[in-house]
C-alpha positions as semicolon CSV with decimal commas, in nm:
position;residue;x (nm);y (nm);z (nm)
1;M;0,002;0,008;-0,005
2;L;0,288;0,223;-0,064
3;K;0,172;0,593;-0,085
4;D;0,347;0,887;-0,222
5;M;0,592;0,920;0,034
6;K;0,675;1,261;-0,049
7;Q;0,322;1,368;0,057
8;A;0,280;1,108;0,337
9;V;0,310;1,171;0,718
10;V;0,433;0,905;0,952
11;Y;0,324;0,896;1,327
12;Q;0,552;0,738;1,564
13;I;0,399;0,511;1,830
14;Y;0,579;0,399;2,149
15;P;0,367;0,109;2,247
16;K;0,469;0,085;2,614
17;S;0,329;0,437;2,652
18;F;0,051;0,478;2,408
19;S;-0,251;0,308;2,538
20;S;-0,330;0,006;2,750
21;H;-0,635;-0,198;2,626
22;R;-0,588;-0,452;2,899
23;N;-0,556;-0,188;3,176
24;Q;-0,212;-0,276;3,267
25;A;0,092;-0,063;3,377
26;T;0,231;-0,078;3,005
27;G;0,057;-0,024;2,665
28;D;-0,017;-0,295;2,435
29;L;-0,119;-0,366;2,057
30;L;-0,487;-0,359;2,123
31;G;-0,439;-0,019;2,275
32;V;-0,322;0,097;1,942
33;V;-0,620;-0,052;1,779
34;D;-0,849;0,145;2,002
35;R;-0,688;0,469;1,891
36;L;-0,707;0,411;1,528
37;D;-0,987;0,608;1,458
38;Y;-0,818;0,924;1,616
39;L;-0,509;0,856;1,408
40;A;-0,712;0,826;1,101
41;W;-0,903;1,148;1,176
42;L;-0,557;1,321;1,228
43;G;-0,497;1,206;0,873
44;V;-0,164;1,014;0,900
45;D;-0,053;0,768;0,653
46;Y;0,155;0,524;0,820
47;L;0,242;0,415;1,191
48;W;0,595;0,353;1,309
49;L;0,575;0,125;1,623
50;T;0,887;0,080;1,827
51;P;0,974;-0,284;1,905
52;F;0,733;-0,495;2,069
53;Y;0,908;-0,826;2,015
54;R;0,991;-1,066;2,289
55;S;1,265;-0,886;2,508
56;P;1,386;-0,888;2,872
57;Q;1,345;-0,510;2,828
58;H;1,676;-0,384;2,928
59;D;1,657;-0,120;2,664
60;N;1,274;-0,094;2,642
61;G;1,251;-0,348;2,371
62;Y;1,566;-0,259;2,165
63;D;1,718;-0,559;2,333
64;V;1,524;-0,834;2,101
65;S;1,530;-1,185;2,230
66;D;1,311;-1,338;1,974
67;Y;1,256;-1,158;1,630
68;Y;0,953;-1,384;1,549
69;S;0,754;-1,365;1,891
70;I;0,560;-1,064;2,028
71;D;0,634;-0,994;2,367
72;P;0,326;-1,088;2,607
73;A;0,336;-0,769;2,753
74;Y;0,215;-0,630;2,434
75;G;-0,043;-0,903;2,332
76;S;-0,028;-1,183;2,070
77;M;0,045;-1,254;1,718
78;A;-0,339;-1,249;1,667
79;D;-0,355;-0,893;1,836
80;F;-0,086;-0,766;1,561
81;E;-0,262;-0,926;1,286
82;L;-0,587;-0,730;1,391
83;L;-0,392;-0,417;1,409
84;L;-0,265;-0,447;1,053
85;A;-0,608;-0,541;0,925
86;E;-0,793;-0,246;1,103
87;A;-0,530;-0,001;1,009
88;K;-0,523;-0,106;0,648
89;R;-0,908;-0,057;0,660
90;R;-0,855;0,283;0,760
91;G;-0,591;0,350;0,477
92;I;-0,294;0,341;0,722
93;G;0,007;0,125;0,680
94;V;0,205;-0,022;0,995
95;M;0,590;0,009;0,996
96;L;0,804;-0,221;1,203
97;D;1,096;-0,133;1,388
98;I;1,398;-0,367;1,289
99;V;1,694;-0,389;1,524
100;V;1,970;-0,574;1,364
101;N;2,271;-0,408;1,465
102;H;2,261;-0,614;1,786
103;T;2,022;-0,884;1,987
104;S;1,981;-0,933;2,336
105;T;2,233;-1,156;2,499
106;E;1,928;-1,375;2,559
107;H;1,852;-1,434;2,202
108;A;1,890;-1,808;2,098
109;W;2,171;-1,708;1,850
110;F;2,377;-1,569;2,138
111;R;2,299;-1,852;2,375
112;E;2,424;-2,083;2,100
113;A;2,737;-1,867;2,071
114;L;2,829;-1,897;2,419
115;K;2,860;-2,275;2,383
116;G;3,205;-2,264;2,243
117;R;3,420;-2,100;1,952
118;D;3,334;-2,390;1,732
119;N;2,962;-2,344;1,753
120;P;2,806;-2,228;1,410
121;Y;2,647;-1,930;1,577
122;R;2,958;-1,796;1,728
123;D;3,042;-1,607;1,401
124;F;2,677;-1,443;1,409
125;Y;2,857;-1,213;1,683
126;I;3,179;-0,997;1,720
127;W;3,455;-1,151;1,927
128;R;3,806;-1,053;2,043
129;D;4,062;-1,202;2,237
130;A;4,148;-0,854;2,379
131;P;3,915;-0,540;2,393
132;N;4,020;-0,216;2,196
133;N;3,937;0,129;2,316
134;W;3,602;0,166;2,171
135;Q;3,347;0,291;2,402
136;S;2,970;0,203;2,447
137;K;2,723;0,463;2,374
138;F;2,554;0,397;2,699
139;G;2,878;0,464;2,877
140;G;3,204;0,243;2,970
141;N;3,396;0,019;2,750
142;A;3,230;-0,149;2,446
143;W;3,352;-0,493;2,515
144;E;3,228;-0,756;2,781
145;K;3,427;-1,076;2,866
146;D;3,285;-1,425;2,803
147;D;3,460;-1,605;3,113
148;A;3,406;-1,945;2,956
149;S;3,576;-1,889;2,656
150;G;3,808;-1,592;2,765
151;Q;3,704;-1,384;2,464
152;Y;3,511;-1,045;2,470
153;Y;3,204;-0,974;2,245
154;L;3,138;-0,610;2,121
155;H;2,817;-0,425;2,252
156;L;2,807;-0,072;2,117
157;F;2,514;-0,007;2,340
158;D;2,419;-0,194;2,683
159;K;2,625;-0,499;2,768
160;T;2,306;-0,713;2,723
161;Q;2,300;-0,596;2,348
162;A;2,567;-0,814;2,171
163;D;2,654;-0,653;1,821
164;L;2,578;-0,885;1,519
165;N;2,847;-0,982;1,281
166;W;2,725;-0,865;0,931
167;E;3,061;-0,995;0,769
168;S;2,886;-1,326;0,810
169;P;2,671;-1,449;0,501
170;A;2,464;-1,684;0,739
171;L;2,389;-1,400;0,979
172;R;2,276;-1,162;0,678
173;Q;2,044;-1,445;0,537
174;A;1,906;-1,500;0,895
175;V;1,822;-1,124;0,901
176;F;1,664;-1,134;0,569
177;E;1,455;-1,418;0,631
178;M;1,316;-1,269;0,948
179;M;1,216;-0,946;0,771
180;R;1,061;-1,138;0,479
181;F;0,851;-1,304;0,742
182;W;0,692;-0,968;0,867
183;R;0,701;-0,832;0,506
184;D;0,455;-1,130;0,423
185;K;0,245;-1,059;0,701
186;G;0,157;-0,745;0,534
187;V;0,356;-0,464;0,706
188;A;0,394;-0,155;0,500
189;G;0,733;-0,071;0,596
190;F;1,042;-0,075;0,817
191;R;1,239;0,166;1,035
192;L;1,585;0,028;1,062
193;D;1,743;0,096;1,398
194;V;2,112;0,225;1,387
195;I;2,135;0,070;1,060
196;N;2,454;0,250;0,969
197;L;2,663;0,097;1,235
198;I;2,625;-0,255;1,103
199;S;2,964;-0,253;0,927
200;K;3,254;-0,245;1,137
201;D;3,641;-0,171;1,050
202;P;3,772;-0,543;1,036
203;A;4,099;-0,432;1,196
204;F;3,915;-0,295;1,499
205;S;4,155;-0,006;1,484
206;E;4,197;0,232;1,794
207;D;4,258;0,607;1,788
208;D;4,208;0,880;2,040
209;S;3,819;0,904;2,018
210;D;3,553;0,667;2,133
211;G;3,584;0,447;1,820
212;R;3,282;0,552;1,624
213;H;3,498;0,662;1,358
214;F;3,538;0,298;1,261
215;Y;3,201;0,171;1,258
216;T;2,983;0,482;1,158
217;D;2,886;0,446;0,781
218;G;3,129;0,150;0,770
219;P;3,298;0,003;0,479
220;R;3,054;-0,255;0,356
221;V;2,735;-0,093;0,484
222;H;2,595;0,021;0,139
223;E;2,664;-0,307;-0,005
224;Y;2,466;-0,470;0,299
225;L;2,157;-0,246;0,236
226;Q;2,175;-0,312;-0,145
227;Q;2,155;-0,671;-0,062
228;M;1,865;-0,610;0,185
229;H;1,688;-0,429;-0,085
230;R;1,724;-0,692;-0,326
231;E;1,622;-0,986;-0,100
232;V;1,354;-0,810;0,110
233;F;1,234;-0,478;-0,033
234;D;1,258;-0,532;-0,412
235;G;0,904;-0,589;-0,586
236;H;0,721;-0,481;-0,268
237;D;0,543;-0,145;-0,181
238;L;0,748;-0,091;0,126
239;L;0,854;0,244;0,305
240;T;1,206;0,209;0,456
241;V;1,373;0,458;0,682
242;G;1,720;0,417;0,820
243;E;1,813;0,561;1,164
244;M;2,171;0,700;1,085
245;S;2,379;0,781;1,384
246;S;2,644;1,039;1,347
247;T;2,616;0,999;0,983
248;S;2,716;1,259;0,675
249;L;2,514;1,420;0,425
250;E;2,700;1,243;0,135
251;H;2,639;0,902;0,274
252;C;2,252;0,980;0,355
253;I;2,214;1,093;-0,011
254;A;2,360;0,756;-0,123
255;Y;2,141;0,571;0,118
256;S;1,821;0,725;-0,005
257;R;1,888;0,798;-0,381
258;P;1,623;0,561;-0,552
259;E;1,824;0,427;-0,825
260;R;2,099;0,296;-0,576
261;G;1,845;0,057;-0,424
262;E;1,901;0,087;-0,057
263;L;1,640;0,285;0,152
264;S;1,349;0,531;0,084
265;M;1,491;0,794;0,348
266;T;1,710;0,865;0,640
267;F;1,695;1,006;0,979
268;N;1,999;1,206;1,087
269;F;2,053;1,380;1,423
270;H;2,284;1,668;1,367
271;H;2,018;1,939;1,440
272;L;1,942;1,767;1,763
273;K;2,286;1,823;1,907
274;V;2,284;2,215;1,893
275;D;2,252;2,216;2,264
276;Y;2,540;1,984;2,330
277;P;2,842;2,202;2,468
278;D;3,137;2,082;2,279
279;G;2,934;1,782;2,170
280;E;2,866;1,648;2,516
281;K;2,523;1,530;2,574
282;W;2,536;1,485;2,944
283;R;2,619;1,854;3,013
284;P;2,385;2,137;3,054
285;G;2,359;2,371;2,741
286;T;2,139;2,604;2,553
287;V;2,041;2,585;2,192
288;D;2,255;2,742;1,926
289;F;1,977;2,872;1,707
290;I;2,213;2,977;1,423
291;A;2,364;2,632;1,418
292;L;2,014;2,488;1,422
293;K;1,913;2,664;1,107
294;R;2,246;2,611;0,937
295;I;2,239;2,226;0,985
296;L;1,885;2,204;0,878
297;S;1,940;2,426;0,587
298;D;2,258;2,239;0,460
299;W;2,058;1,907;0,473
300;Q;1,762;2,057;0,286
301;S;1,958;2,189;0,006
302;G;2,206;1,909;-0,006
303;M;1,954;1,617;0,002
304;H;1,750;1,821;-0,279
305;A;2,059;1,864;-0,512
306;G;2,163;1,508;-0,453
307;G;1,845;1,350;-0,516
308;G;1,812;1,197;-0,160
309;W;1,521;1,213;0,082
310;N;1,487;1,325;0,453
311;A;1,275;1,208;0,727
312;L;1,187;1,514;0,917
313;F;1,133;1,535;1,283
314;W;1,182;1,732;1,616
315;C;1,085;1,427;1,848
316;N;1,122;1,075;1,906
317;H;1,145;0,802;2,181
318;D;1,506;0,887;2,233
319;Q;1,480;1,280;2,245
320;P;1,349;1,516;2,504
321;R;1,027;1,698;2,407
322;A;1,093;1,946;2,121
323;L;0,842;2,185;2,272
324;S;1,064;2,215;2,588
325;R;1,404;2,219;2,406
326;F;1,320;2,458;2,109
327;G;0,994;2,623;2,216
328;D;0,813;2,759;2,530
329;D;0,630;2,502;2,723
330;G;0,501;2,758;2,953
331;R;0,301;3,079;2,870
332;Y;0,325;3,014;2,499
333;R;0,299;2,650;2,496
334;T;0,044;2,630;2,215
335;E;0,172;2,912;1,996
336;S;0,520;2,757;2,011
337;A;0,386;2,406;1,934
338;K;0,214;2,510;1,631
339;M;0,524;2,736;1,523
340;L;0,745;2,421;1,555
341;A;0,499;2,229;1,351
342;T;0,498;2,474;1,083
343;A;0,880;2,530;1,058
344;L;0,932;2,134;1,017
345;H;0,620;2,045;0,799
346;G;0,715;2,320;0,539
347;L;1,039;2,143;0,485
348;Q;1,114;1,880;0,196
349;G;1,099;1,527;0,331
350;T;0,856;1,301;0,499
351;P;0,740;1,462;0,850
352;Y;0,720;1,218;1,161
353;I;0,506;1,322;1,437
354;Y;0,594;1,148;1,765
355;Q;0,304;1,056;1,986
356;G;0,182;1,358;2,221
357;E;0,381;1,611;2,000
358;E;0,046;1,699;1,828
359;I;-0,123;1,792;2,142
360;A;0,173;2,007;2,280
361;M;0,330;1,751;2,527
362;A;0,622;1,876;2,691
363;D;0,910;1,743;2,926
364;P;0,739;1,629;3,251
365;G;0,997;1,789;3,492
366;F;1,118;1,482;3,683
367;G;1,179;1,561;4,069
368;D;1,425;1,295;4,145
369;I;1,610;1,000;3,992
370;G;1,364;0,751;4,128
371;Q;1,129;0,879;3,871
372;L;1,322;0,760;3,588
373;R;1,342;0,397;3,422
374;D;1,585;0,453;3,117
375;V;1,901;0,273;3,152
376;E;2,084;0,535;2,965
377;S;1,981;0,794;3,211
378;L;2,041;0,597;3,502
379;N;2,411;0,525;3,393
380;A;2,442;0,902;3,310
381;Y;2,322;1,011;3,645
382;R;2,586;0,768;3,810
383;Q;2,855;0,908;3,597
384;L;2,777;1,273;3,680
385;L;2,786;1,185;4,042
386;E;3,103;1,005;4,015
387;E;3,260;1,334;3,833
388;G;3,167;1,546;4,126
389;F;2,832;1,671;4,030
390;S;2,580;1,746;4,299
391;D;2,248;1,560;4,311
392;D;2,067;1,887;4,208
393;D;2,319;1,954;3,926
394;A;2,308;1,606;3,797
395;M;1,924;1,607;3,797
396;A;1,915;1,926;3,610
397;V;2,121;1,771;3,337
398;I;1,892;1,462;3,347
399;R;1,590;1,666;3,314
400;Q;1,718;1,832;3,001
401;R;1,841;1,523;2,833
402;S;1,651;1,202;2,958
403;R;1,501;0,975;2,691
404;D;1,220;0,936;2,959
405;N;1,105;1,293;2,886
406;A;0,956;1,149;2,572
407;R;0,824;0,820;2,719
408;T;0,548;0,945;2,973
409;P;0,223;0,783;2,890
410;M;0,022;0,960;2,625
411;Q;-0,247;1,201;2,757
412;W;-0,580;1,106;2,609
413;D;-0,818;1,264;2,868
414;D;-0,829;1,420;3,202
415;G;-0,929;1,112;3,381
416;P;-0,717;0,899;3,616
417;H;-0,381;0,823;3,457
418;A;-0,474;1,049;3,160
419;G;-0,685;0,765;3,002
420;F;-0,375;0,549;2,930
421;S;-0,483;0,285;3,165
422;A;-0,690;0,222;3,462
423;V;-0,384;0,129;3,686
424;E;-0,078;0,320;3,762
425;P;0,152;0,316;3,471
426;W;0,511;0,204;3,446
427;L;0,618;0,569;3,419
428;A;0,414;0,848;3,585
429;V;0,200;1,050;3,381
430;A;0,302;1,425;3,324
431;A;0,126;1,654;3,580
432;A;-0,004;1,866;3,279
433;A;-0,212;1,585;3,150
434;A;-0,555;1,728;3,323
435;E;-0,520;2,026;3,077
436;I;-0,307;1,891;2,792
437;N;-0,488;1,594;2,638
438;V;-0,652;1,453;2,316
439;A;-0,990;1,489;2,427
440;A;-0,946;1,857;2,521
441;A;-0,750;1,936;2,213
442;I;-1,012;1,792;1,983
443;G;-1,277;2,005;2,142
444;D;-1,063;2,329;2,086
445;K;-1,048;2,438;1,722
446;H;-0,754;2,671;1,813
447;S;-0,555;2,375;1,941
448;A;-0,199;2,255;1,832
449;L;-0,370;1,923;1,729
450;H;-0,602;2,105;1,470
451;H;-0,310;2,297;1,344
452;Y;-0,108;1,957;1,279
453;R;-0,411;1,824;1,102
454;R;-0,437;2,110;0,880
455;L;-0,054;2,084;0,819
456;I;-0,113;1,711;0,701
457;Q;-0,405;1,831;0,466
458;L;-0,207;2,101;0,303
459;R;0,095;1,851;0,210
460;K;-0,149;1,634;0,022
461;Q;-0,303;1,944;-0,141
462;Y;-0,001;2,136;-0,274
463;R;0,281;1,961;-0,465
464;V;0,535;2,225;-0,365
465;F;0,540;2,074;-0,016
466;A;0,702;1,758;-0,197
467;D;0,898;1,902;-0,483
468;G;1,020;2,243;-0,397
469;D;1,364;2,345;-0,361
470;Y;1,488;2,539;-0,039
471;R;1,617;2,898;0,021
472;C;1,701;3,017;0,368
473;L;1,634;3,397;0,376
474;T;1,744;3,470;0,747
475;P;2,050;3,253;0,797
476;D;2,208;3,510;1,057
477;H;1,902;3,630;1,240
478;S;1,890;3,564;1,615
479;S;1,526;3,448;1,617
480;L;1,373;3,414;1,275
481;W;1,387;3,137;1,059
482;V;1,237;3,236;0,719
483;Y;1,272;3,004;0,413
484;T;1,118;2,964;0,074
485;R;1,025;2,632;-0,110
486;R;0,983;2,666;-0,502
487;C;0,903;2,440;-0,793
488;D;0,786;2,566;-1,132
489;D;0,505;2,830;-1,077
490;E;0,434;2,750;-0,717
491;M;0,614;2,859;-0,403
492;L;0,603;2,863;-0,018
493;L;0,699;3,132;0,214
494;V;0,751;3,005;0,563
495;I;0,799;3,245;0,870
496;N;0,897;3,119;1,201
497;H;0,973;3,335;1,511
498;F;1,169;3,156;1,771
499;G;1,115;3,402;2,051
500;A;0,895;3,560;2,322
501;D;0,920;3,910;2,199
502;N;0,727;4,110;1,934
503;I;0,942;4,195;1,633
504;H;0,903;4,332;1,283
505;Y;0,978;4,144;0,963
506;R;0,909;4,186;0,600
507;P;1,081;3,959;0,331
508;L;1,307;4,143;0,092
509;P;1,136;4,214;-0,247
510;D;1,334;3,916;-0,418
511;A;1,193;3,676;-0,188
512;V;0,876;3,635;-0,401
513;P;0,885;3,711;-0,772
514;E;0,732;4,038;-0,851
515;G;0,349;4,015;-0,941
516;W;0,296;3,678;-0,781
517;T;-0,008;3,643;-0,528
518;L;0,057;3,563;-0,189
519;E;-0,198;3,351;0,001
520;L;-0,203;3,280;0,380
521;L;-0,246;2,907;0,408
522;L;-0,190;2,886;0,798
523;S;-0,106;3,105;1,097
524;N;-0,085;3,037;1,478
525;Y;-0,236;3,358;1,537
526;P;-0,557;3,559;1,425
527;P;-0,499;3,799;1,128
528;H;-0,215;4,046;1,205
529;V;-0,069;4,355;1,105
530;D;0,156;4,302;0,802
531;G;0,506;4,268;0,916
532;Q;0,430;4,242;1,281
533;L;0,533;3,929;1,458
534;R;0,424;3,824;1,783
535;P;0,573;3,574;2,030
536;W;0,650;3,229;1,864
537;H;0,460;3,337;1,539
538;S;0,454;3,141;1,238
539;L;0,307;3,219;0,901
540;L;0,264;2,969;0,606
541;Y;0,199;3,134;0,268
542;R;0,143;3,005;-0,073
543;A;0,262;3,217;-0,385
544;A;0,188;3,178;-0,754
545;P;0,152;3,382;-1,065
546;P;-0,207;3,528;-1,098
547;S;-0,289;3,292;-1,392
548;V;-0,234;2,990;-1,160
549;S;-0,328;3,124;-0,819
């Protein structure tokens, strides 16, 4: 059911926190089924569900112990098949999250590998007689010793997540067979977790960094993805997106150029590091707005020129809420949520909405470390204390950076536990849920939710959203991001004010061709005096010659 990906919008669901049909502490697949009418009303085309496979849940499902089984916490295969059918009936495709850089150490492959160096599954993983200096992305050395054999296995993430050896043809075939299983069940696409890390430098070289230079966009990664395309994707209507960690523009053009036969599009994260001082995630920092615009602009222009395709996003399950990070989650919550939506959805690429983003959910403001569940955050907190941070200072960093900011339960109504479940959830509901929830947003035509719905409609109505090139008009302005998109006789002018003050702005005369008619498609404020911008103001115009307006 592949739709035109250039006009499609994807909605990301973190099932553990979305909705609990069975009224348990965690969400489930039937909870997603319960909410399909809402998602169809919103107008999204695809649902990306983060992993619900069988897992010991050391990393909330990204540590898969059985790719073919659904974790009982989420339901059954029959529940998933019902979700597929009911989503399809509403014109929505379901995308699976595929985690094949690593498996859980409880996976049958790894358990077999532990039986000895001669076991055929030993080659499914990466072993060395001595560790090198590569560091885990969750902290500490990236190698763990197997006492029985005396060798070390690689884990770029938690020690319970052993990296797979893609140099092994047998491993690759096992992965492709698994993906065909889900493809043949009728899924509409795949999101591939940290897929650009699967090819490692076979020499396992060391340098003065954490090692990522030797496995990011590694030596055979394009070869592996082209093989995956031939053996899994080719001849099927599938939307595929790769999560690309610390990647480059050049590689992402290659990953997503259709004629190369790799992926439909890519995620990159460079724009989400503009508040990392000196590149350090676990340090307090403020947003470098000029850098934010420069990075997004470079990727817009570069991918357009190179024939690649962007996956557009502010939020996901691994990032703090964008509203708290780039907007104003207090007085101007609704205005800045709408502004951020306009700024993103006006760009070239496929927009991804993360659950709750559309109703202006913000960071919950964790009070103490006991409220968090995320393994990365807990490790970082311990590390900060060891470095001499006070508890207050360490928690200030955790509140700003933690992945759990995005994982509090979806806020459906003002009832107990925000309508997520009848029982206390695995992670506490944000305090703002009584006012910020789906039911309230649907009833308020001025809510962020209705703004998102209109943006989705506009993308399908006007081809310039998909095909227009990109030009930034305010690269050096301290609070304005203004850009145009143009293709043939159609143009968008997108004005976004990232600030709580009132300012004046008029585009230069050459921004829009002389004689073209400007039509205001969407604003987050009522009609205004021309040139006057209010706090967190956004304006989305379409321009065209009089003959085609």
